[in-house]
N, C-alpha and C positions, 0 to 999 in steps of 0.2 A: 931567480928573483924571489928572495924570501920576504915574507911580510915583516913589518916592524915588530920589535920584540913585544910591545904592549898588545899587539894584535894576535900574535902567535900563541901566546899562553892560553887564552880562553879556547881557541880552536883545538889545541892539543888536549885540553882538559875535557872538552866535549868528545873528542875521538876516544879518549880513554874510557869514558863512561859507556860509549857505544860498543867498544871492543870488549869491555868487561861483560856487558849484557850478552853480547854474542858468544863469548867464551862460556857463560852459564848455559846458554841454549845448546851449545855444542857438547858440553859436559852431560846435559840431560839426554841428548840424543845418543851419546855414547853409552849411557847406562841402559837405554831402551835396547840398543843393539846388543849389548852384552847379555841382557835378559833373553832376547830373541835367540842368540847363539846357544845359550844354555838349554833352551827348549827346542832347538832345531833338530828335526829328524834327518840325520845325515844320509839316510837311505833314500830320501826323497830328492831326487836330482833337481826338480823344478824349484822346490823350497830352498835348496842350497844355492842355486843360481840367483833366485830373487834376493836372498839374504846377502850374497856376495855383491850384487848390484847396489843394494842399499848401503853396504859397508864401504864400497868404493866411492859412492857419491859423498858419503860422510867424510871419508879421508880427503877428498878433494876440497870440501868446504873447510876442513881443518887446515890444510896447506894454504889455502887462500887467506884464511884468517891469520895464520902465522906470518905470511908475507906482509900483510897490512900492519900487524903489530910491529914487525921489524922496521918497516918504514917509519912508523910513528916513533919508535925508539931512536931511530937515527935523527929524526927532526927534533926530538927532545934533547939529544946530545948536542946538536947544533945550536939550539936555543940556549942551553946552558953555557956553551962556549961563547956565544954572543953576549950573554949577560956578564960573564966573567970579563970579557974584552971591554965592555961598555962601562963597568963599574968605576975604574979609575977616572974616566972622563966625567962621569956624573959627579963624583966626589969633588973633583976639581971645580966643576961648574957651580956646584952647591956652595963650596967654600969661598968662591970668588964672585958670587952673585951673577953668574951668567944666566 
């Protein structure tokens, strides 16, 4: 059950803002990890293990973000199709005073 077209658009707009903000945070985290990797002492097994754990957690957050964005993109595609399907009916109703 999808919400009406008029209700879906603002929700999707809000989701996009949220996901863009999340992407910016992930990008900043990725830059920090890259800096840590450049400075990592590869001979220090504990430091390498800690870095790998942080990197794995980051990659999991990125994968979850990507799934949410894919779901949002699917919802946008469906909304676009719904608008395209409704447009002829709206024009008819407008032109004939319904």
